[in-house]
C-alpha positions in Angstrom: -108.5 18.4 -13.8 -106.3 19.5 -16.6 -105.5 22.7 -14.8 -104.6 20.7 -11.6 -102.4 18.3 -13.5 -100.6 21.3 -15.2 -99.9 22.8 -11.8 -98.7 19.6 -10.4 -96.4 19.1 -13.4 -95.1 22.6 -12.9 -94.5 21.9 -9.3 -92.5 18.7 -10.1 -90.5 20.6 -12.7 -89.7 23.4 -10.2 -88.7 20.9 -7.6 -86.5 19.1 -10.0 -84.8 22.4 -11.0 -84.5 23.4 -7.4 -82.9 20.1 -6.5 -80.4 20.5 -9.4 -79.8 24.1 -8.3 -79.1 22.9 -4.7 -76.7 20.3 -6.1 -74.9 22.9 -8.2 -74.8 25.3 -5.3 -73.3 22.6 -3.1 -70.7 21.9 -5.8 -69.8 25.5 -6.1 -69.6 25.8 -2.3 -67.3 22.8 -2.2 -65.1 24.2 -4.9 -64.9 27.5 -3.1 -64.0 25.8 0.1 -61.2 23.8 -1.6 -59.9 26.9 -3.4 -59.9 28.9 -0.1 -58.1 26.1 1.7 -55.4 25.9 -1.0 -54.9 29.6 -0.9 -54.6 29.5 3.0 -52.0 26.8 2.8 -50.1 28.7 0.2 -50.3 31.8 2.4 -49.0 29.9 5.4 -46.2 28.3 3.4 -45.1 31.6 1.7 -45.5 34.1 4.6 -45.4 32.2 7.9 -42.8 29.4 7.5 -40.0 31.3 5.8 -40.2 34.1 8.4 -40.8 31.7 11.3 -43.7 33.9 12.3 -44.8 37.1 10.4 -45.6 40.2 12.5 -49.1 40.5 11.2 -49.9 36.9 12.1 -48.4 37.4 15.6 -50.6 40.4 16.2 -53.6 38.3 15.3 -52.8 35.3 17.4 -50.4 36.9 19.9 -52.2 35.6 22.9 -51.7 32.0 21.7 -47.9 32.4 21.3 -45.2 32.0 23.9 -44.6 35.4 25.5 -41.1 35.8 24.1 -42.1 35.1 20.6 -45.1 37.3 20.7 -43.0 40.1 22.1 -40.5 39.8 19.3 -43.0 39.6 16.5 -45.3 42.3 17.7 -42.4 44.7 18.3 -41.1 43.9 14.9 -44.4 45.1 13.5 -44.5 48.2 15.6 -41.0 49.1 14.7 -41.9 49.4 11.0 -42.6 53.0 11.7 -39.6 54.3 9.7 -41.8 56.5 7.5 -43.7 58.4 10.2 -46.6 59.7 8.1 -47.3 56.5 6.1 -47.4 54.0 8.9 -50.5 51.8 9.6 -51.9 52.4 13.1 -50.8 49.5 15.3 -53.2 47.9 17.7 -52.2 45.6 20.6 -53.5 42.1 20.6 -55.2 42.9 23.9 -55.2 46.1 25.9 -53.0 45.0 28.8 -50.0 43.9 26.6 -47.1 46.3 26.7 -44.4 46.1 24.0 -41.5 46.7 26.4 -38.6 46.1 26.9 -37.9 47.1 23.3 -35.6 49.4 21.4 -37.5 52.4 20.3 -35.9 55.1 18.2 -36.0 58.9 18.6 -37.7 60.9 15.8 -37.1 64.3 17.4 -34.4 64.9 19.9 -32.6 67.6 21.8 -29.4 65.7 22.7 -27.4 68.7 24.0 -30.1 70.3 26.1 -28.8 69.1 29.5 -25.1 69.4 28.5 -25.5 73.1 27.4 -27.7 74.3 30.3 -26.5 72.0 33.1 -29.9 72.0 34.9 -30.5 71.2 38.6 -34.0 70.0 37.7 -35.5 68.8 34.4 -39.2 68.7 34.0 -40.4 65.9 31.6 -44.0 66.5 30.4 -45.7 63.7 28.5 -48.3 65.1 26.1 -50.2 64.0 23.1 -48.7 65.1 19.7 -51.9 66.9 18.8 -52.2 68.8 22.1 -50.4 72.0 21.2 -52.6 74.0 23.5 -51.4 72.1 26.5 -47.7 72.6 25.6 -48.3 76.4 25.0 -50.1 76.6 28.4 -47.1 75.1 30.1 -44.6 77.3 28.2 -46.5 80.4 29.2 -46.8 79.5 32.9 -44.7 77.3 35.1 -42.6 76.1 32.2 -41.3 79.6 31.7 -39.5 79.5 35.2 -36.1 78.6 34.0 -34.1 80.0 36.9 -35.0 79.6 40.6 -32.3 81.4 42.7 -29.1 79.9 41.3 -30.8 76.7 40.1 -31.5 76.1 36.4 -34.7 74.3 35.4 -35.4 72.8 32.0 -38.7 71.7 30.4 -39.1 69.1 27.7 -42.2 67.6 26.2 -42.3 63.9 25.5 -44.3 62.6 22.6 -45.0 59.4 20.6 -46.2 59.2 17.0 -49.6 60.8 16.1 -52.3 58.2 15.5 -55.1 60.3 13.9 -56.0 60.4 10.3 -54.3 63.7 9.8 -51.0 62.5 11.3 -49.0 63.7 8.3 -50.1 67.3 8.9 -49.6 66.9 12.7 -46.0 65.6 12.2 -45.2 68.6 9.9 -46.6 70.9 12.6 -44.4 69.2 15.2 -41.3 69.8 13.1 -42.1 73.5 12.9 -42.8 73.6 16.7 -39.5 71.9 17.4 -37.7 74.5 15.3 -39.3 77.3 17.2 -39.0 76.0 20.8 -36.4 73.2 20.8 -38.2 71.4 23.6 -39.7 68.3 22.0 -38.6 64.7 22.4 -40.4 62.3 20.1 -40.1 58.5 19.8 -41.5 56.0 17.3 -44.2 54.4 19.4 -47.9 55.1 18.9 -49.0 57.8 21.4 -52.0 56.4 23.2 -53.2 55.8 26.7 -52.3 52.1 26.7 -48.7 53.1 25.7 -48.0 55.3 28.7 -45.6 52.8 30.2 -43.6 52.8 26.9 -43.6 56.6 27.0 -42.3 56.6 30.6 -39.6 54.1 29.9 -38.5 56.1 26.8 -38.3 59.1 29.1 -36.0 57.2 31.5 -33.9 56.0 28.6 -33.5 59.5 27.3 -32.5 60.8 30.8 -30.0 58.0 31.3 -28.3 58.8 28.0 -28.6 62.6 27.6 -29.1 64.1 31.0 -26.8 62.4 33.6 -25.4 65.7 34.8 -28.8 66.9 36.2 -29.5 66.4 39.9 -33.3 65.7 39.7 -36.0 65.0 37.1 -39.8 65.3 37.5 -42.3 63.6 35.3 -45.3 65.9 35.5 -48.6 65.9 33.5 -49.4 68.8 31.3 -52.7 69.5 33.1 -51.0 70.1 36.4 -50.4 73.4 38.2 -46.8 73.3 39.4 -45.1 75.6 41.9 -41.5 75.4 40.6 -39.9 77.4 43.4 -41.4 75.3 46.2 -40.3 72.2 44.3 -36.7 73.4 44.0 -36.7 74.5 47.7 -37.8 70.9 48.7 -35.2 69.3 46.5 -32.3 71.3 47.9 -32.5 69.2 51.1 -33.5 65.9 49.5 -31.3 62.8 49.2 -29.0 62.7 46.1 -29.5 59.0 45.4 -32.2 56.4 45.3 -34.9 59.0 45.8 -38.4 59.1 44.4 -41.2 61.1 45.9 -44.6 62.5 45.0 -48.1 61.5 46.1 -47.2 58.0 47.2 -50.0 55.4 47.1 -49.6 52.6 49.6 -51.7 49.4 49.8 -53.7 50.4 46.8 -56.2 47.7 45.7 -56.0 46.3 42.2 -59.2 47.1 40.3 -60.9 44.0 39.0 -64.0 45.7 37.5 -63.7 45.3 33.7 -65.5 48.6 33.1 -62.8 50.6 35.0 -60.2 52.6 33.1 -57.6 51.0 35.5 -58.8 47.4 35.3 -56.2 44.7 35.4 -57.1 41.0 35.1 -55.5 38.5 37.4 -53.8 37.0 34.4 -51.8 40.2 34.1 -51.2 40.9 37.8 -52.3 38.3 40.3 -51.8 40.1 43.7 -54.7 41.9 45.3 -52.7 45.0 46.3 -50.1 47.1 44.4 -46.7 47.8 46.0 -46.1 51.5 46.9 -45.9 53.8 43.9 -45.9 57.5 43.2 -49.0 58.7 41.3 -48.3 59.6 37.7 -49.6 63.1 38.0 -46.2 64.2 39.1 -43.3 62.4 40.7 -39.7 63.5 41.3 -36.5 61.3 41.3 -32.8 61.5 41.4 -30.9 60.9 38.1 -29.2 57.8 39.3 -32.6 56.0 39.1 -33.3 55.9 35.4 -30.5 53.4 34.6 -31.5 51.3 37.6 -35.2 51.3 36.6 -34.4 50.4 33.0 -32.5 47.4 34.2 -35.2 46.4 36.6 -37.8 46.6 33.7 -36.0 43.7 32.1 -37.2 41.5 35.0 -40.6 42.9 35.8 -43.7 42.1 33.7 -44.9 45.3 32.1 -48.4 46.7 32.8 -50.0 49.6 31.0 -50.5 51.6 34.2 -47.2 53.4 34.1 -46.9 54.6 37.7 -47.8 51.2 39.0 -45.1 49.7 36.7 -42.4 52.0 38.1 -43.6 51.0 41.6 -43.1 47.4 40.7 -39.6 48.2 39.4 -38.7 50.1 42.6 -39.9 47.1 44.6 -37.7 44.8 42.5 -34.8 47.1 43.2 -35.5 47.1 46.9 -35.6 50.9 47.0 -38.4 52.4 49.1 -40.3 55.5 47.9 -40.1 58.6 50.0 -43.1 60.5 51.3 -42.9 64.3 50.8 -42.2 66.3 53.9 -45.8 67.6 53.9 -48.8 65.5 52.7 -50.5 68.6 51.2 -47.7 69.3 48.7 -49.0 67.0 46.0 -52.7 66.8 45.2 -54.6 64.4 43.0 -57.9 66.3 43.2 -58.0 70.0 42.1 -57.4 72.3 45.1 -59.8 75.3 45.2 -57.7 78.4 44.5 -56.7 80.9 47.0 -53.4 82.7 46.9 -52.3 81.6 50.4 -53.0 77.9 49.8 -51.4 77.8 46.4 -48.3 79.5 47.6 -47.6 76.5 49.8 -48.2 73.5 47.6 -46.0 72.0 44.9 -48.5 70.3 42.5 -52.2 69.9 42.0 -54.5 68.9 39.2 -56.7 71.7 37.8 -60.1 71.8 36.1 -58.9 73.5 32.9 -56.0 75.2 31.1 -57.6 78.5 31.8 -57.4 77.8 35.6 -53.7 76.9 35.2 -53.0 80.3 33.5 -55.0 82.4 35.9 -53.7 80.8 39.1 -50.1 81.1 37.9 -50.5 84.7 36.9 -52.1 85.6 40.2 -49.3 84.1 42.2 -46.8 86.2 40.2 -48.4 89.4 41.5 -46.4 91.3 44.1 -47.5 91.4 47.7 -48.0 88.9 50.6 -49.5 85.5 49.8 -51.3 85.1 53.1 
């Protein structure tokens, strides 16, 4: 009995202490809550109100803001990349937001490239900052073809800012590469798949400012095989204004599957079909179009699929795309190599950089193609 009463007394004592502990814990939780609330209010008053809306806050709640305000604040955050190597990596509030139109600045430039060489055709090759191998492959193959008959061809690589952890080293390597080749154009947006529309518009802005004297430009991916002579031959009889051609997609369906790389929700683009657009693997255009497309971009909602966005801009301008004279000139799927077939096409994707090099070298050999 004594033993039982002792246990009961201990139980009552434990319960009493536990109740007090709970009460103390609730008091501490309440104090913590009040303190956190005060700090949050101070934060809002100090950072948000004086600046109308801070960039960091806009990135967090960008989807809840009016589109104009969200664009201004998020772009303000992105434009803080004045010190290239110390910048924090920017992430969009959601993957279908495109921070354009906006004034991006050039980090590396070749402003006199077109004025000095007066090219008939300038090839603009978007490539990741870290992909030196792709740039070297282009330089050693079709990018080395600088004179076709009496027509000058120039090649420039278009880059954004490196986003990897070793971006400081990458940027230093790019500076050395620029000094060696003088063929890099770099702007201060983060180089990523979702920023391809920004990269394309920066390309058009560069062309409109620095390369108005060229006749044609081609945006061509670095993993393409390009037959430069056939391209120049086709362009000699092409229109001189309002001309864009390539592999033109017509009545392409908008992909609504969220697992797809090219998914677009209806909130971003509501129509079931895209307007005609030239596939981004390689399209050619006259140099009157960059300025027109830049102006059209002020009125067309940006989407991250860059070739679709240009198609939307062309539709806004009322300028139709032109199909190439032969449907086999531009190829989205890799064409199996044979010397005769490759002697007749203009562009095709390839399986590897090794294929690009071997196919190009084989076509340079003397003798009949077919």
